[in-house]
C-alpha positions, -999 to +999 in steps of 0.1 A: -001+000+000+029+022+004+032+028-035+005+052-037+007+090-025-026+103-019-029+141-023-031+144+017+001+132+019+016+154-007+000+185+010+014+173+043+048+173+025+048+207+013+034+199-025+012+226-041-009+220-070+021+237-086+048+215-077+026+185-083+022+196-121+055+202-125+066+166-113+040+152-133+055+169-162+088+159-155+075+118-153+088+118-119+051+117-103+022+097-121-015+102-115-033+069-107-065+082-098-078+115-086-060+128-059-038+092-057-003+095-074+025+071-074+063+073-083+063+038-097+077+035-130+046+026-153+046-015-156+029-043-170-009-036-173-016-063-144+009-043-126-012-009-131-040-027-122-028-033-087-017+004-084-055+011-093-068-012-068-043+001-038-056+036-047-092+027-044-085+007-013-074+039+007-110+057-002-132+029+008-140-005+025-142-021-006-141-058-008-122-066-042-132-094-064-132-113-098-100-106-118-092-077-093-090-102-067-072-127-088-043-098-094-041-093-056-034-136-050-014-139-080-039-160-099-042-165-136-074-147-147-065-137-182-082-121-212-107-100-191-087-067-194-073-043-164-090-007-171-119-015-149-115-029-111-140-053-096-155-051-063-186-071-046-210-060-022-232-083-002-268-073-018-293-087-043-293-053-062-276-017-066-248-031-090-234-013-116-202+003-134-196+036-120-166+057-130-142+027-137-156+007-106-176-025-115-195-030-084-210-067-083-240-070-058-239-105-049-243-129-015-211-124+002-203-141+034-176-132+057-158-163+052-154-156+016-134-122+023-098-124+033-072-096+037-039-096+016-014-068+019-034-048+036-061-051+012-096-065+017-105-091-011-125-125-019-110-153-008-090-177-034-118-203-038-147-174-043-122-156-064-119-187-088-159-193-087-164-156-098-144-154-126-149-188-140-184-182-139-180-148-159-152-162-188-150-190-215-143-229-207-104-218-211-107-188-185-126-209-163-101-234-164-071-215-160-082-195-129-095-227-114-061-246-120-040-217-104-061-217-074-052-253-072-019-251-080+011-272-058+040-253-073+071-277-076+090-254-056+068-239-030+078-201-020+077-192+017+050-172+027+030-183-006-005-189-009-020-222+003-037-245-028-076-244-028-087-277-028-116-292-046-138-294-015-136-257-009-144-250-047-174-269-046-187-258-012-189-223-031-205-236-059-234-248-035-234-215-017-237-195-048-261-219-061-277-216-096-269-185-113-252-178-148-218-199-154-227-219-126-230-252-144-197-245-164-177-238-132-189-270-116-179-288-147-148-273-152-137-281-114-135-320-123-114-310-153-088-290-132-058-299-122-031-289-091-002-293-116-009-269-145+016-240-141+007-211-165-028-202-179-015-211-215-011-244-202-047-244-190-063-228-220-043-254-243-056-282-222-096-265-224-090-268-262-080-307-257-111-310-240-133-292-265-119-315-291-119-346-273-084-352-281-064-373-257-054-357-222-017-352-214+002-362-180+012-326-168+046-317-154+064-352-158+099-357-146+123-370-166+161-380-160+177-376-196+219-373-196+221-369-161+200-339-164+166-334-148+137-320-168+098-313-165+078-315-196+043-292-197+025-319-213+036-354-218+023-384-240+042-417-250+067-405-273+060-370-271+061-338-251+046-304-254+059-271-243+041-239-237+062-207-235+040-181-225+063-148-227+089-158-251+112-143-229+139-169-236+138-164-276+168-140-273+187-149-244+216-168-259+222-188-226+188-201-224+185-208-256+217-231-253+201-246-225+167-253-247+189-266-274+205-294-254+172-299-233+154-307-271+183-327-280+183-350-249+149-356-253+149-366-293+180-390-285+155-406-259+132-409-287+108-386-274+096-357-298+091-320-288+064-295-298+065-258-286+040-232-288+030-201-277+004-173-270+001-166-308-006-196-318-034-204-289-052-170-305-057-190-335-077-222-328-073-236-362-033-230-361-030-245-326-050-275-338-028-283-362+004-278-348-007-305-317-024-328-340+001-334-366+027-343-339+001-363-322-002-384-354+033-385-358+039-399-323+012-423-326-007-407-301-036-403-326-046-429-353-057-401-374-063-365-377-099-357-370-115-327-392-109-295-373-143-292-350-140-252-347 
């Protein structure tokens, strides 16, 4: 919360409107909302969304929810946009969008509210339910996978994984509402081993297309090195690269080349895909099914189902 400077704080430090305007012009100060500023450099859209949440939290006792709560929890809510902040109030009416704030009027129990870094947000289980019920199949699977994730190498103080029982209990409480049937179905499709939204979105497509499901994060010991594969099939692994952050890193490129060589020497084919591939359903279908056919995972390539 210390990243936000309110107008009251700046006034107490001797700032005037003229000195504030001067710093805004120089870029040493940025406006986050009316009467809220920061010295933080501009970041990724989700970083800017977190700043917006921090600023709004200072001027009201809101409970942040949906993709805003997911951002605070570090959960994978992708494809929703970051310009609108979402909050939930315990009410049956009166919601709406007001000045960049989307107010959801829905039942909200005390046990569905937690505090993270001084910010009141919906619990991880409730957050997963709210996001899933408002998204498509891929978005729903990504947020539930993210809620359930048990990292291979947990960090100290990391959020505890949400259990299937917790997700189902929230479904029971929220009852029949738009998106609830898909949410319940996706709980059963979810995994505690999916490590990125891209992996989850890919799996959702495989489910839609009724293609064989992979083993996730399988461990391999090859040529004296330990590897984990995002997706594993007999004779084939699949790797999703969400950021392409390694494409121009010579050291990482060398490691990936050696890794791929180790798999191929063991008779295991490697297929990679990226966000731009996932944006084109026919393209990713072609990438995956051709490799599946080549490796004997499927006997033939079915007609693209859309």
